[in-house]
N, C-alpha and C positions, 0 to 999 in steps of 0.2 A: 283660338289664340292661346299661346302659352300664358300661364299666369305667373306673375312675379309678386314678391312682397312689396306692396305699396301702401300708403297711408289710407285710412278709412275714406277720406275725402276723395282721393284719387280713384278709389274703386268706383265711387259714384260717377266720376267723370268718364270712366271707361264705357259706361252704358249709355251715355248721351252722344248723340250724333249730330252735333251742331258744327259750325265750321267758318272758315274765312276764304272767300274766293278773291280773285285779283280785282273784281269789280263788284259794286253793290253798295247800298247804303248801310252805315252803321245803325244797327237796331238797338243795341245796348252795349254799355261798357261799364266796368266797375272793378272792384277789388274784393277779395274775400279772405276771411280768416276762420279757422276752426280749430278748436282744441277739444280733447276728450280723453276718455279712458275706455278700455275694453278688457276682456279676459278670455282665455282659452285654456284648454287642457291638452296635454300630451301624455297619453297613458294615464297614470295616476298623479302626474305632476301638474299643479296649477301655475299659470303665468298671468301676469297683468301687463297691460300696454297702455302707455300714456302717449299721446300724440299731439302735435301741432302742425298746421299747414297754413300757407298763406300764398296769395298770388294775385295776378291781374288777368282780366279777360276782356274780350270784346266779341260781339256777334255781328255778323253782316248778313243782309239778305242776299239771296242769289239773284241773278238777272236772267231774263229770257225764260227758257224752259225750266230754270231752276229757281224761279222767284218765290217758291213756297219752301225752299230749303234754307236753313239758317246755318251759316258757316262759323265755326268756333276757332278762337285763338286763345290759348291759356298758357301763362307762365306760372309754374307751380314750384314751390319749395316746401319740403316737409321734414320732420324729425320725429322719430318714434323711439321709445325706450321700452324694451321687452324685459320683464323681470321674472326670474325663476323664484316663486314665493317660498320654496323650500330652502334654497341655498343663498338667495340674495344676488346671484350672478345676474348680469344684465348683458343684452345685446342692444346695440344702437343701429337703427336703420334710418338712413337719410337720403335725400336726393333733390335735385333741381332739374327740371325739364320743361320742354315746350311740347304742347299737345295742340296740333293744328290740322284742321280739315283742309285738305288741298284740292279736292276734286269731288264732284257729285254728277252723276248721270242718271236721268230718269229711266227706270226699267219699265214701269207701267203704272198708271194711276198715281198714287202717292208714294210709291216705293222707289227708292234711289239706291244705286250702288255708289258708295261713298268711300273715299280714301283719305286716311288721316295718318299723320306721322307723330311719333313720340321721339323727340330728340334730346340729347343731353346725357346727364348721368342720372338715369332713373332711380337707382339706389346703390348704396354702399352699406355694408354690414361690418360692425366693429364689435369686438368683445369687451368685457369689463375693464381691461387694461388699455383699451384704445387701439389694439392691433387690428389691422385690416384683415378681414376674413373673405370678403367678396366685394367686387366692384363691377357694376354694369355700366357701359358707356357706348354710345353710338346712336343709331336710328333704328326704329321699328316702324315699318310701313304696314298698316292694317287696312285691308279692303273688306267691306261688308255691306249687307243690305239693311236699309233703314226705312221705316214707314213714318212719314211726317204726319200722318192722320189727316192731312188735308185741311187743317184748322187755322193755318197761317200764323201760328205762334211757335216759338222754340219748343223743342221736345218731340217725343214720339216714341216709337218702339224699335229697339234694335232687334233685327231678325236673325242675325248670325254673321259669321266671318266667312269670306270666300277666299282670302289669301292673306298670308303673313309672311313678311320678309324681314330678316334680321341683318343689320349691317353694323359692324363694330364688335366690341367685346360683350358677350352675353353669357357668361359662365353659369348664371343663375336662372337660365331660361326654363329649366325643369322644376323649379321650386313652385309648388302649388299650394303649400300648407305651411303656416308659421312654425310648425314642429320641426320641419326640415332645417330651419335656421340653426337649431341647436345641434345639428349633426355636422356643421361646417368645421 
C-alpha cells in the first residue's frame, strides 16, 4: 500500500485488521484520544512533531464462517505540527476520515482476505502561513491478508496487501517519508 503522512495513532490503526460487517453483535465500542511528540531528521536538519488525535470506534463480531473475525469501524480526526528546529518554520498536517472493514473471506484456517476502506479527507498539509500545500480526499480501498490467530479476541497479524484502489484526489500518494513534506 502506498504510504501517506498520517498521525502516529493512525499508523497503528493501519496495522490492525478489525472491522464492521452488516450483521453481528457489537463486541466493543468507545472513544479514544492521544497526544504526543516525536522527532525526525532530514539530512542534518532536526524536526519535532506534536500531534493530537481523537475518534470513536466500534467492533462487531462476524457471523457464520466469519465468527472469529472482528470488524472495525473508526471515525478519526487528527492534527500534527511539524517544526523545523533550525528555522522555526512549521507544517501542519490534519485530517478526518472513516476507517471501516467492509468484507472478510476465510482463505484457510485463521487467515482471512479482508477489505477495508479509508474515506474522507485523510490529510491536508499547510505551511507556516496557512497556505494549502496538499490535500488528499476520496476513498482508498485496501484488500489484504490477516491472520486472526484463532484466539477469538480482536487483533492478530497483518500478512500483507493484495490490492489497493485509489478513488478521488490523492496527489500525495507517493509520500512515504515526512522529509518529503518539506519539498512541497
